N, C-alpha and C positions, 0 to 999 in steps of 0.2 A: 504494500500500500504506500503510495507516494505521500510524503509529508508536505502539508501545505505551509506556506510561509506564515509566520506568526502575525496576528493582527496587531496594528500599531497601538501602543498604549501610552506612549509618552508625548505624542503630538496630537492635540485635540483642538477642536474648534475650526471655523471656516478659514481663518488665516493660515493655520497650520496645514489644513487640507490643501489649500491653494499652493503653499510652498512645496508640499510633497509632490503635487502635480508638476510643478515647475522643475523640480529635481528629476522626476521620472522622465520628463521630456528631454532634459539634458542627457540623462543616462542612456536613453534610447539612441541618441546620436553617437555617443561614445561607443556603445556596444556595437552599433552598426558599422562603425569605422574600424574599430580595433579588435572586434571579436569578444566573446564572453571571457575567454581566458586571458587575452591580452589587455583588456580594459581593467584598470585598477580603481579602487575607491578614491585614491588621490586624483586620478584623471577626472573623475566625475565631480569631485569637490572643487577642483581648480576651475572647471568650466562653469560650475554653478556659483562660483564666487564665495565659497565658504571654506572653512577649515575641514580637513578630513575627519577630525573627531566630531565635528558638528553634524556630519552626515548621519552618525549613529543616533542622533537625537530623533531622526525621522525613520530610519530603517535599521534593522538589526544586522543585515548582511547584504552583500552584493546579490546573492541568490534571491533574497526577498524582493529586491528591486526588479530583477528579471521577471519573477512570477507576477508581480503587481503590474508590470508594464504589458506583459503578453497575454495574461489570462483573460482580462476583460475584452480584448480584441477578439480572441478566439471564441469567447462566449457570444459576442455580438454577431460574428460571422456564422456561428452555428444557428443562431436564431434566423438570420437572413436565409441561410440555405434551407432550413426547414420550411420557411414561408414560401420559398420558390417551389419546393417539392410539393407542398400542399396545394398550390395554385395551378401548377402546370400538369396536365395529364399525360401528354405525349413525352416519352423519355428523351427524344432528340431535342425538342424545344426546352425541356427541363434542363438538359445539359448546357444548352446555349445560355439560358438565363443564369445558371450557376457560374459559368465563366464570367459573365458580366458582374455578378455579385462578388466574385472573387477579386476581379479587377477593381471594383469600387473600393474594396477594403485595402488593396495595395496602394491606391491613390490617396486614401485617407490616412493611412499609417505606413508610409514608405520605410521608415526605420524598422518597424516591427516586421514588415515583409522581408527585409534584408536579413534580419536576425533569424527568422523562421526558416529562410532559405538556406542559410549557411551553418546553422548550429545544431543540426539534427543529432550529431554524436553526443554533444553535451546534454541534450534533453533526454537521451536514453541512458547515459552513464552517470550523470550527476544526480544523486538521489533526491535532493530538494527540488530538482527541475523535472522529475518524472511526471508531475502533474501536467506540465506543458506537453510532453509527448503523448500522454493519454488524451488530452483534449484535441490535439492535432489528429489523432487516430479517429476520434469521434467524428470530426468533420470529414475526414477522408472516407469513412465508411458510409456516410450519407451519399456521397457522390457514387461510390461503388454500387450501392443499392439501386441507384438509377440506371447505371450501365447494365447491371444484371437483369433488371426488369426489361430494358430494351432488347437484350439478347433473348429473353424468354418470349417476348412478344414478336420478335422477328424484325424489329426496326433497326437493330444494331447487329453488327457481325458477331457470330458465335465463335470464330476461330482466334479471337484475341483474348488475352488475359485481362479481365476487367480491373483488377488491382493495379497491374502494370500501366494500363491506359490512364487511370486516374492519377497515378504518381507522376506520369509524364506531363499531364495537364497541370497539375499542381506546380511542378517544377517550372514550367513555362510561365505560369501566372505570377508566381512569387519572384522570378528573376526579371520580370518585365519592368521593375523599378528603374533599370538602366535606360529605358526608352521614354520615361516620363520626365517632364520638366522638374528640376533644372538640368538634369543629366541628359535628357533627350528632348524631343520636340513633339512627340505624338500624344494624343489624348487617350485617356482610359477607354473611352467608347470605341475608338478606332482599333486599339490594340485588342480589346475584347472581341470585336467583330472578326478580326483577322485570325485570332487564336481559335475562336469557335468554329470558323469556317475550315481552318486547317485540320483540327482534330475531328470534327464531326464528319467531314468528307471522308476521312480515313476510317471512322468507326461505322459509318452508315452501311446498312445492308443493301441499299439500292444504288 
């Protein structure tokens, strides 16, 4: 059972909550640039304009910052994916909408997307971060269920591994941060359209 990050007890009230959010935003940028192993508490504190020791007034550990940064995003995406699946009946159209929902998340939280794309090993081997791995798998399984349904109904090819197909789509969606401003010039909608067309043409049974 993955251990959840401890709830904050020392920083209370709206002002403290706001400061925590600011620090998490800074930490997200540091983690995205330097990686979870390479980033240090001092790196985060320096960019946040506080002393390293002051960081522990808000968070008990670097791992806690990672969990509090990523878990809400994964939860929001899970809700969006479930809503898409509930509203769309055709598996092909459902997958297209899932790609758009995934790209929407990447555009809203580019640093989180970069972290999720590059730190899979850490999520699986660092015990405090196992909860991130579990939530990622929850989201992936939602997509896999749609592919499996399409295969059963005959709208998607049956000669492909649904898990492999979804992993490939996830990898493409999360790595698309390089094509979004300011690193790139394309829009989330255009990227989602291109990725959906690319993958669905390959998965389609017709």
